[in-house]
N, CA, C and O atoms as CSV, one atom per row, in Angstrom:
chain,resi,resn,atom,element,x,y,z
A,1,MET,N,N,-20.997,2.432,3.878
A,1,MET,CA,C,-19.626,2.253,4.333
A,1,MET,C,C,-19.478,2.919,5.698
A,1,MET,O,O,-19.968,4.029,5.906
A,2,ASN,N,N,-18.823,2.264,6.602
A,2,ASN,CA,C,-18.614,2.739,7.949
A,2,ASN,C,C,-17.721,3.980,7.937
A,2,ASN,O,O,-16.636,3.964,7.358
A,3,SER,N,N,-18.185,5.060,8.582
A,3,SER,CA,C,-17.414,6.304,8.558
A,3,SER,C,C,-16.094,6.171,9.322
A,3,SER,O,O,-15.100,6.795,8.949
A,4,ALA,N,N,-16.076,5.374,10.370
A,4,ALA,CA,C,-14.818,5.176,11.101
A,4,ALA,C,C,-13.805,4.426,10.235
A,4,ALA,O,O,-12.608,4.710,10.276
A,5,PHE,N,N,-14.293,3.481,9.462
A,5,PHE,CA,C,-13.432,2.723,8.555
A,5,PHE,C,C,-12.884,3.635,7.456
A,5,PHE,O,O,-11.706,3.555,7.110
A,6,LEU,N,N,-13.742,4.500,6.909
A,6,LEU,CA,C,-13.327,5.456,5.896
A,6,LEU,C,C,-12.302,6.430,6.455
A,6,LEU,O,O,-11.291,6.717,5.813
A,7,ARG,N,N,-12.563,6.929,7.638
A,7,ARG,CA,C,-11.631,7.860,8.302
A,7,ARG,C,C,-10.289,7.178,8.558
A,7,ARG,O,O,-9.233,7.790,8.394
A,8,SER,N,N,-10.336,5.923,8.956
A,8,SER,CA,C,-9.102,5.164,9.184
A,8,SER,C,C,-8.308,5.003,7.897
A,8,SER,O,O,-7.084,5.133,7.903
A,9,ALA,N,N,-8.999,4.720,6.784
A,9,ALA,CA,C,-8.319,4.563,5.497
A,9,ALA,C,C,-7.689,5.880,5.053
A,9,ALA,O,O,-6.564,5.891,4.554
A,10,LEU,N,N,-8.401,6.977,5.229
A,10,LEU,CA,C,-7.861,8.281,4.838
A,10,LEU,C,C,-6.660,8.667,5.701
A,10,LEU,O,O,-5.662,9.174,5.187
A,11,LEU,N,N,-6.753,8.431,6.994
A,11,LEU,CA,C,-5.627,8.743,7.874
A,11,LEU,C,C,-4.421,7.854,7.569
A,11,LEU,O,O,-3.278,8.312,7.607
A,12,THR,N,N,-4.681,6.599,7.270
A,12,THR,CA,C,-3.588,5.697,6.890
A,12,THR,C,C,-2.950,6.156,5.591
A,12,THR,O,O,-1.726,6.144,5.460
A,13,GLY,N,N,-3.769,6.561,4.631
A,13,GLY,CA,C,-3.245,7.084,3.367
A,13,GLY,C,C,-2.400,8.331,3.571
A,13,GLY,O,O,-1.339,8.471,2.962
A,14,LEU,N,N,-2.860,9.232,4.418
A,14,LEU,CA,C,-2.072,10.437,4.724
A,14,LEU,C,C,-0.765,10.084,5.412
A,14,LEU,O,O,0.274,10.683,5.132
A,15,LEU,N,N,-0.818,9.118,6.307
A,15,LEU,CA,C,0.392,8.686,6.999
A,15,LEU,C,C,1.390,8.066,6.029
A,15,LEU,O,O,2.583,8.363,6.091
A,16,ILE,N,N,0.911,7.207,5.134
A,16,ILE,CA,C,1.789,6.573,4.145
A,16,ILE,C,C,2.410,7.627,3.241
A,16,ILE,O,O,3.609,7.583,2.965
A,17,ALA,N,N,1.597,8.580,2.778
A,17,ALA,CA,C,2.108,9.648,1.911
A,17,ALA,C,C,3.130,10.500,2.668
A,17,ALA,O,O,4.164,10.872,2.113
A,18,GLY,N,N,2.843,10.803,3.911
A,18,GLY,CA,C,3.781,11.598,4.717
A,18,GLY,C,C,5.102,10.887,4.939
A,18,GLY,O,O,6.167,11.499,4.861
A,19,VAL,N,N,5.032,9.599,5.214
A,19,VAL,CA,C,6.254,8.812,5.408
A,19,VAL,C,C,7.058,8.763,4.108
A,19,VAL,O,O,8.286,8.853,4.135
A,20,ASN,N,N,6.375,8.621,2.977
A,20,ASN,CA,C,7.064,8.576,1.696
A,20,ASN,C,C,7.758,9.907,1.412
A,20,ASN,O,O,8.901,9.922,0.955
A,21,VAL,N,N,7.085,11.016,1.676
A,21,VAL,CA,C,7.695,12.336,1.476
A,21,VAL,C,C,8.872,12.510,2.429
A,21,VAL,O,O,9.916,13.030,2.036
A,22,LEU,N,N,8.712,12.081,3.671
A,22,LEU,CA,C,9.797,12.215,4.647
A,22,LEU,C,C,11.026,11.419,4.220
A,22,LEU,O,O,12.137,11.950,4.203
A,23,PHE,N,N,10.831,10.152,3.875
A,23,PHE,CA,C,11.977,9.319,3.474
A,23,PHE,C,C,12.620,9.820,2.187
A,23,PHE,O,O,13.845,9.855,2.075
A,24,ALA,N,N,11.795,10.209,1.217
A,24,ALA,CA,C,12.344,10.728,-0.044
A,24,ALA,C,C,13.068,12.041,0.193
A,24,ALA,O,O,14.117,12.286,-0.403
A,25,GLY,N,N,12.524,12.882,1.050
A,25,GLY,CA,C,13.176,14.154,1.358
A,25,GLY,C,C,14.496,13.959,2.078
A,25,GLY,O,O,15.457,14.684,1.821
A,26,LEU,N,N,14.553,12.992,2.974
A,26,LEU,CA,C,15.814,12.714,3.671
A,26,LEU,C,C,16.854,12.113,2.728
A,26,LEU,O,O,18.049,12.376,2.863
A,27,ASP,N,N,16.392,11.305,1.772
A,27,ASP,CA,C,17.312,10.682,0.807
A,27,ASP,C,C,17.813,11.659,-0.251
A,27,ASP,O,O,19.002,11.696,-0.568
A,28,HIS,N,N,16.890,12.446,-0.788
A,28,HIS,CA,C,17.229,13.277,-1.949
A,28,HIS,C,C,17.276,14.766,-1.638
A,28,HIS,O,O,17.750,15.547,-2.464
A,29,GLY,N,N,16.804,15.173,-0.487
A,29,GLY,CA,C,16.708,16.584,-0.137
A,29,GLY,C,C,15.322,17.109,-0.471
A,29,GLY,O,O,14.843,16.942,-1.593
A,30,PHE,N,N,14.684,17.737,0.495
A,30,PHE,CA,C,13.318,18.222,0.288
A,30,PHE,C,C,13.248,19.267,-0.822
A,30,PHE,O,O,12.256,19.344,-1.547
A,31,ASP,N,N,14.301,20.066,-0.952
A,31,ASP,CA,C,14.298,21.104,-1.981
A,31,ASP,C,C,14.466,20.521,-3.382
A,31,ASP,O,O,14.204,21.213,-4.366
A,32,ARG,N,N,14.896,19.268,-3.494
A,32,ARG,CA,C,15.113,18.643,-4.800
A,32,ARG,C,C,13.956,17.732,-5.222
A,32,ARG,O,O,13.983,17.179,-6.321
A,33,LEU,N,N,12.948,17.568,-4.373
A,33,LEU,CA,C,11.800,16.741,-4.738
A,33,LEU,C,C,10.944,17.492,-5.756
A,33,LEU,O,O,10.562,18.638,-5.516
A,34,PRO,N,N,10.642,16.861,-6.884
A,34,PRO,CA,C,9.828,17.542,-7.891
A,34,PRO,C,C,8.367,17.655,-7.460
A,34,PRO,O,O,7.896,16.905,-6.604
A,35,VAL,N,N,7.669,18.595,-8.063
A,35,VAL,CA,C,6.261,18.813,-7.741
A,35,VAL,C,C,5.435,17.571,-8.036
A,35,VAL,O,O,4.508,17.258,-7.288
A,36,TRP,N,N,5.754,16.852,-9.120
A,36,TRP,CA,C,4.981,15.662,-9.455
A,36,TRP,C,C,5.016,14.635,-8.331
A,36,TRP,O,O,4.048,13.901,-8.130
A,37,PHE,N,N,6.130,14.579,-7.593
A,37,PHE,CA,C,6.238,13.609,-6.503
A,37,PHE,C,C,5.189,13.901,-5.424
A,37,PHE,O,O,4.533,12.987,-4.925
A,38,TYR,N,N,5.037,15.179,-5.069
A,38,TYR,CA,C,4.036,15.545,-4.067
A,38,TYR,C,C,2.620,15.271,-4.573
A,38,TYR,O,O,1.767,14.802,-3.819
A,39,LEU,N,N,2.378,15.562,-5.838
A,39,LEU,CA,C,1.050,15.335,-6.406
A,39,LEU,C,C,0.708,13.848,-6.479
A,39,LEU,O,O,-0.437,13.452,-6.260
A,40,VAL,N,N,1.707,13.040,-6.787
A,40,VAL,CA,C,1.472,11.595,-6.852
A,40,VAL,C,C,1.083,11.050,-5.477
A,40,VAL,O,O,0.314,10.094,-5.385
A,41,GLN,N,N,1.603,11.645,-4.424
A,41,GLN,CA,C,1.259,11.170,-3.080
A,41,GLN,C,C,-0.222,11.329,-2.792
A,41,GLN,O,O,-0.787,10.578,-1.997
A,42,LEU,N,N,-0.854,12.304,-3.432
A,42,LEU,CA,C,-2.292,12.492,-3.249
A,42,LEU,C,C,-3.093,11.321,-3.819
A,42,LEU,O,O,-4.233,11.095,-3.413
A,43,LEU,N,N,-2.509,10.581,-4.750
A,43,LEU,CA,C,-3.179,9.413,-5.319
A,43,LEU,C,C,-3.323,8.277,-4.303
A,43,LEU,O,O,-4.144,7.377,-4.479
A,44,ILE,N,N,-2.531,8.329,-3.258
A,44,ILE,CA,C,-2.633,7.275,-2.235
A,44,ILE,C,C,-3.992,7.333,-1.542
A,44,ILE,O,O,-4.514,6.298,-1.125
A,45,LEU,N,N,-4.571,8.522,-1.412
A,45,LEU,CA,C,-5.861,8.633,-0.717
A,45,LEU,C,C,-6.974,7.854,-1.427
A,45,LEU,O,O,-7.613,7.018,-0.789
A,46,PRO,N,N,-7.234,8.091,-2.723
A,46,PRO,CA,C,-8.264,7.246,-3.351
A,46,PRO,C,C,-7.828,5.787,-3.464
A,46,PRO,O,O,-8.670,4.889,-3.468
A,47,ALA,N,N,-6.524,5.545,-3.553
A,47,ALA,CA,C,-6.042,4.167,-3.617
A,47,ALA,C,C,-6.292,3.425,-2.311
A,47,ALA,O,O,-6.388,2.198,-2.311
A,48,MET,N,N,-6.396,4.132,-1.219
A,48,MET,CA,C,-6.724,3.502,0.060
A,48,MET,C,C,-8.230,3.331,0.220
A,48,MET,O,O,-8.689,2.363,0.827
A,49,VAL,N,N,-8.996,4.269,-0.324
A,49,VAL,CA,C,-10.451,4.229,-0.139
A,49,VAL,C,C,-11.124,3.217,-1.069
A,49,VAL,O,O,-12.049,2.519,-0.653
A,50,LEU,N,N,-10.675,3.133,-2.304
A,50,LEU,CA,C,-11.351,2.268,-3.273
A,50,LEU,C,C,-11.373,0.789,-2.880
A,50,LEU,O,O,-12.407,0.148,-3.068
A,51,PRO,N,N,-10.293,0.211,-2.345
A,51,PRO,CA,C,-10.367,-1.217,-1.990
A,51,PRO,C,C,-10.883,-1.473,-0.572
A,51,PRO,O,O,-10.647,-2.550,-0.025
A,52,LEU,N,N,-11.578,-0.513,0.031
A,52,LEU,CA,C,-12.039,-0.687,1.412
A,52,LEU,C,C,-12.886,-1.933,1.621
A,52,LEU,O,O,-12.815,-2.555,2.681
A,53,ARG,N,N,-13.670,-2.299,0.650
A,53,ARG,CA,C,-14.546,-3.468,0.807
A,53,ARG,C,C,-13.768,-4.785,0.744
A,53,ARG,O,O,-14.277,-5.828,1.153
A,54,ILE,N,N,-12.545,-4.733,0.235
A,54,ILE,CA,C,-11.756,-5.962,0.112
A,54,ILE,C,C,-11.272,-6.448,1.483
A,54,ILE,O,O,-11.257,-7.652,1.736
A,55,PHE,N,N,-10.880,-5.536,2.361
A,55,PHE,CA,C,-10.284,-5.936,3.634
A,55,PHE,C,C,-11.255,-6.664,4.562
A,55,PHE,O,O,-10.876,-7.694,5.118
A,56,PRO,N,N,-12.491,-6.184,4.761
A,56,PRO,CA,C,-13.419,-6.984,5.583
A,56,PRO,C,C,-13.734,-8.337,4.956
A,56,PRO,O,O,-13.897,-9.336,5.657
A,57,GLN,N,N,-13.816,-8.358,3.633
A,57,GLN,CA,C,-14.060,-9.626,2.949
A,57,GLN,C,C,-12.887,-10.579,3.162
A,57,GLN,O,O,-13.082,-11.772,3.398
A,58,ALA,N,N,-11.670,-10.049,3.078
A,58,ALA,CA,C,-10.485,-10.875,3.297
A,58,ALA,C,C,-10.455,-11.408,4.729
A,58,ALA,O,O,-10.108,-12.567,4.956
A,59,ALA,N,N,-10.815,-10.574,5.679
A,59,ALA,CA,C,-10.776,-10.988,7.084
A,59,ALA,C,C,-11.753,-12.119,7.380
A,59,ALA,O,O,-11.566,-12.867,8.340
A,60,MET,N,N,-12.790,-12.248,6.562
A,60,MET,CA,C,-13.793,-13.294,6.791
A,60,MET,C,C,-13.609,-14.503,5.876
A,60,MET,O,O,-14.369,-15.466,5.978
A,61,THR,N,N,-12.625,-14.475,4.993
A,61,THR,CA,C,-12.407,-15.576,4.053
A,61,THR,C,C,-11.642,-16.700,4.745
A,61,THR,O,O,-10.530,-16.471,5.221
A,62,PRO,N,N,-12.199,-17.901,4.814
A,62,PRO,CA,C,-11.533,-18.974,5.554
A,62,PRO,C,C,-10.318,-19.575,4.840
A,62,PRO,O,O,-9.373,-19.996,5.508
A,63,GLU,N,N,-10.316,-19.626,3.504
A,63,GLU,CA,C,-9.203,-20.240,2.783
A,63,GLU,C,C,-7.996,-19.295,2.803
A,63,GLU,O,O,-8.094,-18.121,2.446
A,64,TYR,N,N,-6.868,-19.841,3.229
A,64,TYR,CA,C,-5.666,-19.023,3.429
A,64,TYR,C,C,-5.194,-18.325,2.155
A,64,TYR,O,O,-4.971,-17.114,2.169
A,65,LEU,N,N,-5.038,-19.063,1.057
A,65,LEU,CA,C,-4.510,-18.457,-0.169
A,65,LEU,C,C,-5.481,-17.447,-0.771
A,65,LEU,O,O,-5.058,-16.423,-1.307
A,66,ARG,N,N,-6.743,-17.723,-0.687
A,66,ARG,CA,C,-7.738,-16.757,-1.179
A,66,ARG,C,C,-7.717,-15.499,-0.320
A,66,ARG,O,O,-7.804,-14.387,-0.841
A,67,ARG,N,N,-7.603,-15.672,0.993
A,67,ARG,CA,C,-7.508,-14.535,1.914
A,67,ARG,C,C,-6.253,-13.725,1.611
A,67,ARG,O,O,-6.303,-12.495,1.593
A,68,ALA,N,N,-5.131,-14.395,1.374
A,68,ALA,CA,C,-3.881,-13.710,1.035
A,68,ALA,C,C,-4.026,-12.950,-0.282
A,68,ALA,O,O,-3.524,-11.834,-0.413
A,69,GLY,N,N,-4.704,-13.545,-1.246
A,69,GLY,CA,C,-4.927,-12.873,-2.521
A,69,GLY,C,C,-5.754,-11.607,-2.372
A,69,GLY,O,O,-5.480,-10.601,-3.025
A,70,LEU,N,N,-6.765,-11.654,-1.514
A,70,LEU,CA,C,-7.568,-10.458,-1.280
A,70,LEU,C,C,-6.751,-9.366,-0.598
A,70,LEU,O,O,-6.861,-8.191,-0.948
A,71,TYR,N,N,-5.936,-9.753,0.370
A,71,TYR,CA,C,-5.067,-8.748,1.002
A,71,TYR,C,C,-4.085,-8.163,-0.007
A,71,TYR,O,O,-3.813,-6.962,0.016
A,72,ALA,N,N,-3.556,-9.001,-0.888
A,72,ALA,CA,C,-2.633,-8.510,-1.917
A,72,ALA,C,C,-3.340,-7.514,-2.833
A,72,ALA,O,O,-2.764,-6.487,-3.190
A,73,LEU,N,N,-4.565,-7.805,-3.210
A,73,LEU,CA,C,-5.323,-6.876,-4.054
A,73,LEU,C,C,-5.590,-5.558,-3.333
A,73,LEU,O,O,-5.542,-4.489,-3.942
A,74,GLY,N,N,-5.867,-5.638,-2.049
A,74,GLY,CA,C,-6.150,-4.422,-1.281
A,74,GLY,C,C,-4.947,-3.507,-1.138
A,74,GLY,O,O,-5.090,-2.285,-1.156
A,75,TRP,N,N,-3.773,-4.083,-0.998
A,75,TRP,CA,C,-2.571,-3.277,-0.792
A,75,TRP,C,C,-1.802,-3.004,-2.069
A,75,TRP,O,O,-0.858,-2.214,-2.052
A,76,ALA,N,N,-2.170,-3.629,-3.170
A,76,ALA,CA,C,-1.387,-3.525,-4.401
A,76,ALA,C,C,-1.260,-2.094,-4.913
A,76,ALA,O,O,-0.149,-1.645,-5.195
A,77,VAL,N,N,-2.349,-1.382,-5.039
A,77,VAL,CA,C,-2.297,-0.028,-5.625
A,77,VAL,C,C,-1.668,0.991,-4.673
A,77,VAL,O,O,-0.799,1.746,-5.108
A,78,PRO,N,N,-2.065,1.051,-3.390
A,78,PRO,CA,C,-1.395,2.032,-2.525
A,78,PRO,C,C,0.114,1.800,-2.428
A,78,PRO,O,O,0.894,2.752,-2.435
A,79,TYR,N,N,0.516,0.543,-2.337
A,79,TYR,CA,C,1.948,0.270,-2.240
A,79,TYR,C,C,2.657,0.563,-3.562
A,79,TYR,O,O,3.812,0.991,-3.559
A,80,ALA,N,N,1.985,0.340,-4.686
A,80,ALA,CA,C,2.584,0.658,-5.991
A,80,ALA,C,C,2.871,2.155,-6.089
A,80,ALA,O,O,3.934,2.557,-6.561
A,81,ILE,N,N,1.935,2.966,-5.650
A,81,ILE,CA,C,2.147,4.419,-5.682
A,81,ILE,C,C,3.323,4.787,-4.782
A,81,ILE,O,O,4.203,5.553,-5.177
A,82,TYR,N,N,3.330,4.240,-3.583
A,82,TYR,CA,C,4.416,4.511,-2.636
A,82,TYR,C,C,5.762,4.086,-3.216
A,82,TYR,O,O,6.715,4.865,-3.218
A,83,LYS,N,N,5.837,2.871,-3.699
A,83,LYS,CA,C,7.098,2.281,-4.151
A,83,LYS,C,C,7.621,2.922,-5.428
A,83,LYS,O,O,8.772,3.353,-5.485
A,84,PHE,N,N,6.778,2.985,-6.448
A,84,PHE,CA,C,7.262,3.443,-7.746
A,84,PHE,C,C,7.527,4.950,-7.773
A,84,PHE,O,O,8.402,5.409,-8.508
A,85,SER,N,N,6.776,5.725,-6.975
A,85,SER,CA,C,7.055,7.166,-6.959
A,85,SER,C,C,8.401,7.453,-6.307
A,85,SER,O,O,9.134,8.331,-6.763
A,86,SER,N,N,8.729,6.734,-5.262
A,86,SER,CA,C,10.038,6.963,-4.637
A,86,SER,C,C,11.167,6.352,-5.461
A,86,SER,O,O,12.264,6.908,-5.512
A,87,ASP,N,N,10.909,5.212,-6.109
A,87,ASP,CA,C,11.930,4.615,-6.975
A,87,ASP,C,C,12.232,5.494,-8.183
A,87,ASP,O,O,13.371,5.548,-8.647
A,88,ALA,N,N,11.214,6.180,-8.690
A,88,ALA,CA,C,11.403,7.025,-9.878
A,88,ALA,C,C,12.311,8.221,-9.606
A,88,ALA,O,O,12.826,8.830,-10.544
A,89,LEU,N,N,12.509,8.558,-8.353
A,89,LEU,CA,C,13.405,9.667,-8.009
A,89,LEU,C,C,14.875,9.294,-8.189
A,89,LEU,O,O,15.725,10.170,-8.344
A,90,ASN,N,N,15.170,8.007,-8.171
A,90,ASN,CA,C,16.541,7.535,-8.294
A,90,ASN,C,C,16.925,7.459,-9.769
A,90,ASN,O,O,16.283,6.727,-10.523
A,91,PRO,N,N,17.944,8.186,-10.201
A,91,PRO,CA,C,18.325,8.139,-11.616
A,91,PRO,C,C,18.840,6.768,-12.052
A,91,PRO,O,O,18.828,6.466,-13.246
A,92,ALA,N,N,19.284,5.949,-11.134
A,92,ALA,CA,C,19.798,4.623,-11.473
A,92,ALA,C,C,18.723,3.541,-11.333
A,92,ALA,O,O,19.040,2.354,-11.243
A,93,MET,N,N,17.459,3.952,-11.317
A,93,MET,CA,C,16.360,2.996,-11.147
A,93,MET,C,C,16.335,1.993,-12.304
A,93,MET,O,O,16.479,2.355,-13.472
A,94,THR,N,N,16.150,0.731,-11.941
A,94,THR,CA,C,15.965,-0.330,-12.922
A,94,THR,C,C,14.507,-0.773,-12.821
A,94,THR,O,O,14.108,-1.328,-11.798
A,95,PRO,N,N,13.703,-0.538,-13.864
A,95,PRO,CA,C,12.279,-0.889,-13.770
A,95,PRO,C,C,12.029,-2.355,-13.415
A,95,PRO,O,O,11.135,-2.650,-12.622
A,96,ALA,N,N,12.797,-3.266,-13.982
A,96,ALA,CA,C,12.583,-4.690,-13.701
A,96,ALA,C,C,12.864,-4.999,-12.228
A,96,ALA,O,O,12.095,-5.716,-11.588
A,97,ALA,N,N,13.945,-4.469,-11.699
A,97,ALA,CA,C,14.279,-4.706,-10.294
A,97,ALA,C,C,13.233,-4.078,-9.375
A,97,ALA,O,O,12.878,-4.658,-8.349
A,98,SER,N,N,12.747,-2.916,-9.735
A,98,SER,CA,C,11.714,-2.259,-8.951
A,98,SER,C,C,10.432,-3.077,-8.942
A,98,SER,O,O,9.784,-3.216,-7.904
A,99,LEU,N,N,10.065,-3.619,-10.102
A,99,LEU,CA,C,8.861,-4.436,-10.200
A,99,LEU,C,C,9.001,-5.733,-9.409
A,99,LEU,O,O,8.065,-6.140,-8.720
A,100,VAL,N,N,10.146,-6.380,-9.498
A,100,VAL,CA,C,10.368,-7.620,-8.746
A,100,VAL,C,C,10.312,-7.342,-7.246
A,100,VAL,O,O,9.708,-8.107,-6.494
A,101,SER,N,N,10.928,-6.268,-6.816
A,101,SER,CA,C,10.893,-5.892,-5.404
A,101,SER,C,C,9.462,-5.609,-4.949
A,101,SER,O,O,9.055,-6.014,-3.861
A,102,TYR,N,N,8.710,-4.913,-5.789
A,102,TYR,CA,C,7.314,-4.611,-5.487
A,102,TYR,C,C,6.498,-5.895,-5.337
A,102,TYR,O,O,5.786,-6.065,-4.347
A,103,LEU,N,N,6.598,-6.792,-6.308
A,103,LEU,CA,C,5.839,-8.039,-6.268
A,103,LEU,C,C,6.209,-8.893,-5.062
A,103,LEU,O,O,5.334,-9.462,-4.409
A,104,PHE,N,N,7.495,-8.984,-4.769
A,104,PHE,CA,C,7.956,-9.756,-3.622
A,104,PHE,C,C,7.359,-9.191,-2.323
A,104,PHE,O,O,6.855,-9.942,-1.489
A,105,THR,N,N,7.419,-7.883,-2.163
A,105,THR,CA,C,6.912,-7.264,-0.937
A,105,THR,C,C,5.406,-7.440,-0.802
A,105,THR,O,O,4.921,-7.743,0.288
A,106,VAL,N,N,4.660,-7.259,-1.882
A,106,VAL,CA,C,3.206,-7.432,-1.821
A,106,VAL,C,C,2.860,-8.870,-1.458
A,106,VAL,O,O,1.956,-9.103,-0.655
A,107,ILE,N,N,3.559,-9.824,-2.031
A,107,ILE,CA,C,3.283,-11.230,-1.737
A,107,ILE,C,C,3.612,-11.559,-0.279
A,107,ILE,O,O,2.829,-12.223,0.400
A,108,VAL,N,N,4.761,-11.098,0.197
A,108,VAL,CA,C,5.139,-11.375,1.585
A,108,VAL,C,C,4.134,-10.762,2.565
A,108,VAL,O,O,3.692,-11.422,3.506
A,109,PHE,N,N,3.781,-9.496,2.335
A,109,PHE,CA,C,2.828,-8.859,3.245
A,109,PHE,C,C,1.441,-9.494,3.160
A,109,PHE,O,O,0.754,-9.602,4.176
A,110,ALA,N,N,1.025,-9.909,1.983
A,110,ALA,CA,C,-0.274,-10.567,1.850
A,110,ALA,C,C,-0.282,-11.889,2.612
A,110,ALA,O,O,-1.255,-12.207,3.296
A,111,LEU,N,N,0.789,-12.653,2.496
A,111,LEU,CA,C,0.873,-13.918,3.227
A,111,LEU,C,C,0.904,-13.692,4.737
A,111,LEU,O,O,0.292,-14.445,5.494
A,112,LEU,N,N,1.620,-12.653,5.173
A,112,LEU,CA,C,1.659,-12.337,6.604
A,112,LEU,C,C,0.301,-11.872,7.123
A,112,LEU,O,O,-0.149,-12.321,8.177
A,113,PHE,N,N,-0.354,-10.974,6.386
A,113,PHE,CA,C,-1.675,-10.505,6.796
A,113,PHE,C,C,-2.655,-11.668,6.862
A,113,PHE,O,O,-3.449,-11.761,7.798
A,114,ALA,N,N,-2.602,-12.553,5.872
A,114,ALA,CA,C,-3.517,-13.695,5.857
A,114,ALA,C,C,-3.265,-14.627,7.032
A,114,ALA,O,O,-4.201,-15.232,7.556
A,115,ALA,N,N,-2.015,-14.747,7.449
A,115,ALA,CA,C,-1.699,-15.607,8.594
A,115,ALA,C,C,-2.123,-14.959,9.909
A,115,ALA,O,O,-2.595,-15.641,10.819
A,116,ILE,N,N,-1.957,-13.656,10.007
A,116,ILE,CA,C,-2.277,-12.948,11.249
A,116,ILE,C,C,-3.774,-12.725,11.398
A,116,ILE,O,O,-4.328,-12.915,12.481
A,117,ARG,N,N,-4.422,-12.327,10.325
A,117,ARG,CA,C,-5.835,-11.958,10.353
A,117,ARG,C,C,-6.724,-13.124,9.920
A,117,ARG,O,O,-7.338,-13.079,8.855
A,118,LYS,N,N,-6.789,-14.147,10.737
A,118,LYS,CA,C,-7.624,-15.306,10.442
A,118,LYS,C,C,-9.065,-14.978,10.828
A,118,LYS,O,O,-9.304,-14.231,11.776
A,119,PRO,N,N,-10.020,-15.537,10.093
A,119,PRO,CA,C,-11.427,-15.308,10.488
A,119,PRO,C,C,-11.745,-16.059,11.767
A,119,PRO,O,O,-11.068,-17.029,12.109
A,120,PRO,N,N,-12.765,-15.615,12.467
A,120,PRO,CA,C,-13.156,-16.330,13.690
A,120,PRO,C,C,-13.554,-17.772,13.376
A,120,PRO,O,O,-14.137,-18.054,12.329
A,121,VAL,N,N,-13.237,-18.658,14.278
A,121,VAL,CA,C,-13.537,-20.073,14.092
A,121,VAL,C,C,-15.037,-20.287,14.288
A,121,VAL,O,O,-15.613,-19.858,15.287
A,122,GLN,N,N,-15.663,-20.963,13.310
A,122,GLN,CA,C,-17.093,-21.277,13.373
A,122,GLN,C,C,-17.296,-22.534,14.185
A,122,GLN,O,O,-16.627,-23.539,13.942
A,123,LYS,N,N,-18.201,-22.502,15.142
A,123,LYS,CA,C,-18.478,-23.688,15.963
A,123,LYS,C,C,-19.826,-24.255,15.647
A,123,LYS,O,O,-20.229,-25.255,16.240
């Protein structure tokens, strides 16, 4: 595995976790964030590293829907940790609405990534 790619995934995971803590802290107050919330953010790091092989494969997949599916698989777990940990802080959370929002966002981003990140044209 490429060390620059691994470093990029870890830095992205730290950035995502930091943004989640920042937004949750601004919404709920940093002093009111439970310890479990901070610990759950650490799960984003392995969630970013484990699907590393999916992204290069997706970038080289010529079929649009298959490429979108690979991108969805790559982002599914890190985004689930981000989304559900912050949603769980809200006492009025509706699990069904949270799940629908999660699925919608993953699908939209997968379709966008697949459209933007097309493989090079073979001549």
